[in-house]
C-alpha angles and dihedrals in degrees: 000000000000109000127188116201114198124200120168099201140095104281126241097012137166090262125095092239094079090054092050093047089050090052092050095051091048089052093052089051092049091057090055105266127135106239135193123180117208121198137163120265095241132147147264102037128169092241141350093234110051092190090059092044092054093036098237135125115261104259101161141029117274119200131182109204122207118254140156103264095210092148088085088062096078095182088072092063113188092353089071091058091049091052094048094045097048095047091048089051090051090056094043093054092055091047095048091052089059095041094048097200123196090219134020113205125190143153089215113082095197086065085076093053089078108105118234098024107164122227133020117317120230122180125193101213118217095165141017113248112210102191117108089236091059093045093055091051092048093052090055095055125112096217140006126197117199123190098218139029090242092059091051087051093054092050092051094047088049090056094241095124141003120240098258093052097068127080110185151185110227104207094194100137130062092244125010140148109230137184124215124187126197115189107198116190119201131201108276093350142062126240125212119254116262104230112197124187129167142142125236132180120214124207 
């Protein structure tokens, strides 16, 4: 299965998110999927080569996409974030049309606001967005992964999903190995399951 992982952040960065995204991509590859990680071309980054930075062998494709990095111009405020995000999403849309993934996976809900994204859309939810705009996007997704049963409950109560739509990882222990299955049914054809397994430690 061809999987596009989208992360709209400096990469690699000093934040833990970069490490987590790398681990997820490597796990998808280990399970036999063809993975490409798409990130914006923003500066500064900790290294140009994320594989060398994390000390791992290149096992998936890593692509930086052009964008207007207006976030660095602090005087623009929130407008800078809007400019950076919208220009990155424009580049992403064109790249995904060429890549033609079976699945697009992201932690950022607004990625799925782009019209014409090919493949199934799977969001790893880290927060509940209450705006009507965000709710409309979430309801059109093909799959949502939550990290706790409480997050799943909030999404159900908000009317975003029904109970049998969610396949989730319940991170209820300090350290656990968990398996998450997403069965994605396409029109007129069946998609392979995405089998995700990873290990995470909680402080």
